[in-house]
C-alpha positions in Angstrom: 0.0 0.0 0.0 1.2 3.5 -0.9 0.6 5.2 2.5 1.7 8.7 3.0 1.3 11.9 1.0 1.8 11.9 -2.8 2.0 15.0 -4.9 1.5 13.9 -8.5 2.4 16.5 -11.2 1.0 19.1 -8.8 1.2 22.6 -10.3 0.8 25.5 -7.9 1.4 29.2 -7.8 0.5 32.5 -9.3 1.5 34.3 -12.5 5.3 34.0 -12.9 5.7 32.0 -9.6 4.8 28.5 -10.6 6.1 25.2 -9.3 5.5 21.6 -10.5 6.0 19.0 -7.8 6.3 15.2 -7.8 6.9 13.8 -4.3 5.9 10.8 -2.2 6.3 11.5 1.5 6.3 8.8 4.2 6.7 9.1 8.0 9.3 11.7 8.9 10.1 15.3 8.1 10.9 16.7 4.6 12.4 20.2 4.2 11.6 22.4 1.2 14.3 25.0 0.8 14.2 28.2 -1.3 14.3 32.0 -1.2 11.3 34.2 -0.2 8.8 34.5 -3.0 9.7 31.3 -4.8 6.3 29.6 -4.0 7.1 27.5 -0.9 4.2 28.9 1.2 1.8 28.7 -1.8 2.7 25.0 -2.1 1.8 24.4 1.6 -1.4 26.4 1.2 -2.3 24.1 -1.8 -1.6 21.0 0.3 -3.7 22.4 3.1 -6.5 23.2 0.8 -6.8 27.0 1.2 -5.4 27.6 -2.4 -6.6 25.3 -5.3 -4.1 23.4 -7.4 -3.7 24.6 -11.0 -3.4 20.9 -12.1 -2.2 17.5 -10.9 -3.4 15.7 -7.8 -2.8 15.2 -4.0 -3.2 11.7 -2.7 -3.2 11.0 1.0 -3.1 7.3 2.1 -4.3 6.3 -1.3 -7.2 8.7 -1.3 -7.4 11.6 -3.8 -7.9 14.7 -1.7 -7.3 17.3 -4.5 -10.8 18.6 -4.2 -11.5 17.6 -0.6 -12.6 20.6 1.6 -9.9 21.9 3.9 -11.7 20.8 7.1 -11.9 17.2 5.9 -8.2 16.7 4.8 -6.7 15.9 8.2 -3.8 18.3 7.6 -2.5 20.6 10.2 -0.4 23.7 9.8 2.0 25.8 11.9 2.6 29.3 10.5 5.4 31.9 10.8 3.3 33.6 13.5 1.9 31.3 16.2 -1.5 32.9 15.8 -2.5 31.9 19.3 -5.8 33.2 20.8 -4.8 36.0 23.1 -7.9 35.7 25.3 -7.4 32.0 26.0 -4.9 30.3 28.3 -2.2 28.0 27.0 -4.2 24.9 27.5 -7.4 26.5 26.2 -5.5 27.2 22.9 -4.4 23.6 22.6 -7.9 22.3 23.5 -9.7 24.6 21.0 -9.9 22.3 18.0 -10.8 19.3 20.2 -13.7 21.1 21.9 -14.9 22.4 18.5 -14.9 18.8 17.3 -17.1 17.8 20.2 -14.6 16.2 22.6 -15.6 16.4 26.3 -13.8 19.0 28.4 -12.3 16.3 30.6 -10.8 14.3 27.7 -9.7 17.5 25.8 -8.0 18.8 29.0 -6.2 15.4 29.4 -5.0 15.3 25.8 -3.9 18.9 25.8 -1.9 18.4 29.0 -0.2 15.4 27.5 0.7 17.4 24.4 2.1 20.3 26.4 4.3 17.9 28.3 5.4 16.3 25.0 6.5 19.7 23.6 8.4 20.5 26.8 5.9 22.8 28.5 4.6 21.0 31.5 3.0 23.3 34.1 2.1 26.0 31.5 -1.6 25.1 31.3 -3.0 28.2 33.0 -0.5 30.7 31.7 -1.6 33.6 29.5 -0.1 33.2 26.0 1.0 36.9 26.3 3.5 35.7 28.9 5.2 33.3 26.5 8.5 33.7 24.7 8.6 33.3 21.0 9.9 29.7 21.2 7.3 28.8 23.8 4.5 30.3 21.7 5.5 28.2 18.7 5.6 25.1 20.9 2.0 25.8 21.9 1.1 26.3 18.3 2.6 23.0 17.5 0.7 21.2 20.3 -2.5 22.9 19.0 -1.9 21.7 15.5 -1.2 18.2 16.6 -4.2 17.9 19.0 -6.7 16.7 16.3 -4.2 14.1 15.2 -3.6 15.3 11.6 -2.2 12.8 9.1 0.2 15.5 7.8 1.7 18.5 9.5 2.9 21.5 7.5 5.4 24.0 9.0 5.6 27.3 7.2 8.9 28.9 8.4 7.6 28.7 11.9 10.9 29.9 13.5 11.7 32.8 11.2 11.0 35.5 13.9 13.5 33.9 16.3 17.2 34.5 16.6 19.4 32.1 14.6 20.6 30.0 17.6 17.2 29.5 19.0 15.7 28.9 15.5 18.2 26.0 14.8 17.8 24.5 18.3 14.0 24.6 18.2 13.8 23.3 14.6 16.0 20.3 15.5 14.0 19.5 18.7 10.6 19.7 16.9 11.9 17.5 14.1 12.9 14.9 16.6 9.5 15.1 18.3 7.7 14.6 15.0 9.9 11.6 14.1 9.2 10.0 17.5 5.5 10.1 16.6 6.0 8.9 12.9 4.2 12.0 11.7 4.5 13.0 8.0 5.7 16.6 8.0 6.8 19.2 5.5 9.0 22.1 6.8 9.7 25.1 4.5 12.5 27.5 5.1 14.9 29.8 3.3 17.7 29.0 5.7 20.0 26.2 4.5 21.7 25.7 7.9 18.3 25.3 9.5 17.3 22.8 6.8 20.4 20.7 7.3 20.0 20.6 11.0 16.5 19.1 10.6 16.9 16.2 8.1 18.7 14.9 5.1 15.4 14.9 3.1 15.8 18.3 1.6 14.3 19.6 -1.7 15.2 22.9 -3.2 12.9 25.0 -5.4 15.0 25.2 -8.6 13.7 26.5 -12.0 10.1 25.9 -11.1 10.8 22.3 -9.9 11.7 20.7 -6.6 15.1 19.1 -6.8 16.6 16.9 -4.0 19.6 18.3 -2.2 22.4 15.9 -1.4 24.7 16.2 1.6 
């Protein structure tokens, strides 16, 4: 069985910024590397479902999801900005999607607490998100994205606002966490050193195509 995420002749983009992608992603994290404006974020938005593909298809665990509504794709995303709800506590942010999906408060609280411990933030449940550092806020955003148990996680330069040392450390730690859960993940960045600290599965946007990068 061809489990995982397949991008089959997927063409995405706008006007002069177009990319054609053929990839088959299994458990683990893949990095897409390229300069700002080359179409990396548009590719993630197309996989997520917020931007339609120009042509080609997306297949998740042998099911064609090219035209599947965004809320039915089981794909999560962490953005450059954590986009946390400022009026909610840390644990309420992580619980948000679970409660919206109908999970009881007791079960949602338990699951959210486990995820916060998993991302290295035990004891942060009742904190205001406005008290968090940039790295802590992105960990909460990661926990919130993973709470509904997505089949695929997309990371759109989630550490770009952090300083270089923290960016590399957090990217490495998160990649290890995702690998430990056998999660299919795509991380896009313009920073080659960050990319190489995460994985050897690196693809560079090159002449409107994705080309594998060798060590």
